[in-house]
C-alpha positions as a printed NumPy array, in Angstrom:
array([[  0.   ,   0.   ,   0.   ],
       [  1.419,   3.354,  -0.986],
       [ -0.088,   6.815,  -0.664],
       [  1.689,   9.738,  -2.366],
       [  0.789,  13.435,  -2.263],
       [  1.367,  15.936,  -5.044],
       [  3.976,  17.61 ,  -2.796],
       [  6.038,  14.396,  -2.743],
       [  5.223,  13.004,   0.697],
       [  4.694,   9.265,   0.631],
       [  3.666,   6.566,   3.074],
       [  4.157,   2.884,   2.245],
       [  3.035,  -0.177,   4.189],
       [  4.203,  -3.639,   3.153],
       [  3.939,  -7.009,   4.853],
       [  7.309,  -8.756,   4.972],
       [  6.266, -12.   ,   6.661],
       [  4.715, -13.649,   9.664],
       [  6.311, -12.872,  13.015],
       [  6.144, -16.573,  13.865],
       [  6.295, -18.385,  10.496],
       [  6.259, -21.851,  12.085],
       [  3.18 , -21.202,  14.224],
       [  0.142, -22.094,  12.124],
       [ -2.591, -23.058,  14.595],
       [ -2.58 , -20.35 ,  17.286],
       [ -5.2  , -17.626,  16.868],
       [ -2.767, -14.796,  17.609],
       [  0.812, -16.046,  17.225],
       [ -0.012, -17.492,  13.803],
       [ -1.387, -14.178,  12.557],
       [  1.05 , -11.489,  13.694],
       [  2.638, -10.025,  10.573],
       [  5.792,  -7.957,  10.204],
       [  4.934,  -4.625,   8.651],
       [  7.484,  -2.365,   6.986],
       [  6.587,   1.31 ,   6.942],
       [  8.478,   3.726,   4.71 ],
       [  8.149,   7.525,   4.834],
       [  9.616,   9.7  ,   2.086],
       [  9.579,  13.485,   1.713],
       [  9.522,  14.329,   5.41 ],
       [ 12.357,  16.095,   7.266],
       [ 14.22 ,  12.778,   7.008],
       [ 13.307,   9.45 ,   5.432],
       [ 12.109,   6.758,   7.852],
       [ 11.754,   3.001,   7.689],
       [ 10.491,   0.704,  10.413],
       [  9.72 ,  -3.001,  10.509],
       [  7.65 ,  -4.365,  13.363],
       [  4.988,  -7.051,  13.943],
       [  2.352,  -4.391,  14.493],
       [ -0.697,  -5.915,  12.765],
       [ -2.644,  -9.155,  12.714],
       [ -3.762, -10.606,   9.385],
       [ -7.408,  -9.809,  10.109],
       [ -6.465,  -6.224,  11.018],
       [ -4.875,  -5.852,   7.577],
       [ -8.171,  -7.066,   6.093],
       [-10.051,  -4.578,   8.298],
       [ -7.86 ,  -1.787,   6.909],
       [ -8.728,  -2.828,   3.343],
       [-12.429,  -2.946,   4.291],
       [-12.203,   0.475,   5.973],
       [-10.656,   1.976,   2.823],
       [-13.378,   0.274,   0.767],
       [-16.025,   1.931,   2.931],
       [-14.442,   5.317,   2.141],
       [-14.814,   4.595,  -1.577],
       [-18.382,   3.346,  -1.325],
       [-19.501,   6.097,   1.019],
       [-20.705,   3.507,   3.539],
       [-18.203,   4.393,   6.254],
       [-19.481,   3.943,   9.801],
       [-16.272,   4.95 ,  11.623],
       [-13.934,   7.664,  10.399],
       [-10.999,   6.105,  12.266],
       [ -9.373,   2.681,  12.458],
       [ -7.043,   1.519,  15.225],
       [ -5.44 ,  -1.816,  15.934],
       [ -4.475,  -3.992,  18.888],
       [ -0.897,  -2.686,  18.842],
       [ -1.021,   1.118,  18.932],
       [  1.828,   1.513,  16.41 ],
       [ -0.479,   2.567,  13.607],
       [ -3.834,   4.341,  13.208],
       [ -5.705,   5.973,  10.332],
       [ -8.413,   8.616,  10.278],
       [-10.421,  10.042,   7.394],
       [-10.444,  13.845,   7.354],
       [-12.717,  15.603,   4.864],
       [-12.274,  19.244,   3.942],
       [-14.99 ,  20.101,   1.47 ],
       [-14.623,  17.679,  -1.432],
       [-11.02 ,  16.84 ,  -0.511],
       [-10.181,  13.655,   1.39 ],
       [ -7.174,  13.251,   3.632],
       [ -5.985,  10.191,   5.468],
       [ -4.39 ,  11.146,   8.757],
       [ -1.787,   8.532,   9.571],
       [ -0.435,   8.2  ,  13.097],
       [  2.731,   6.277,  13.918],
       [  3.659,   5.43 ,  17.487],
       [  6.003,   3.231,  19.528],
       [  8.389,   1.248,  17.267],
       [  6.808,   2.709,  14.118],
       [  7.33 ,   6.346,  15.141],
       [ 10.298,   8.016,  13.417],
       [ 13.341,   8.325,  15.657],
       [ 13.823,  11.901,  14.483],
       [ 10.342,  12.936,  15.711],
       [ 10.879,  14.54 ,  19.111],
       [  7.262,  15.396,  19.966],
       [  5.185,  13.704,  22.627],
       [  2.803,  10.987,  21.507],
       [  2.29 ,   9.717,  18.005],
       [  3.733,  11.256,  14.85 ],
       [  0.706,  12.192,  12.713],
       [  0.459,  13.581,   9.206],
       [ -2.27 ,  14.112,   6.617],
       [ -2.045,  12.772,   3.074],
       [ -4.513,  14.041,   0.491],
       [ -5.945,  11.055,  -1.392],
       [ -8.247,  10.48 ,  -4.319],
       [-10.403,   7.493,  -5.189],
       [ -7.771,   5.992,  -7.506],
       [ -5.14 ,   6.019,  -4.753],
       [ -7.573,   4.439,  -2.311],
       [ -8.48 ,   1.738,  -4.834],
       [ -4.781,   1.023,  -5.464],
       [ -4.182,   0.8  ,  -1.704],
       [ -7.062,  -1.681,  -1.325],
       [ -5.736,  -3.82 ,  -4.183],
       [ -2.264,  -3.792,  -2.631],
       [ -3.611,  -4.865,   0.766],
       [ -5.64 ,  -7.697,  -0.813],
       [ -2.554,  -8.843,  -2.701],
       [ -0.562,  -8.876,   0.531],
       [ -3.332, -10.84 ,   2.252],
       [ -3.148, -13.449,  -0.504],
       [  0.558, -13.875,   0.27 ],
       [  0.021, -13.858,   4.047],
       [ -3.505, -15.158,   4.754],
       [ -5.011, -15.639,   8.178],
       [ -4.004, -18.911,   9.845],
       [ -5.281, -20.959,  12.777],
       [ -8.525, -20.185,  14.545],
       [-10.233, -16.809,  14.028]])
């Protein structure tokens, strides 16, 4: 999943594998996935890799983005079990922004503020659709395992 603004800021999220590749039957241990986050165009580039999502949370993110496209959104924010990552839809007139918040291991080392590092990325429907397709592709490579 990659979101890029016209000013050159970009946020990428890619699954790099299961945290516990040999665990296939446990509801949680089988489904923690390592997520690489890459920021470009900020004061400094940033990359992190941490098991911050579960497979079904990645699916929930794709569903949440799909609800933005279809206009059927119930919640304008999505958070996960590990508080490393959160997203919020911000609308300013006809413009849509996705506010991304990075915390704990995902927060850039160069960010000296208290709490999460948050930033808004203006998105259009094509970018959202591409992000959904990317997340579905990643879920095909790293599907949910065990009981859930």
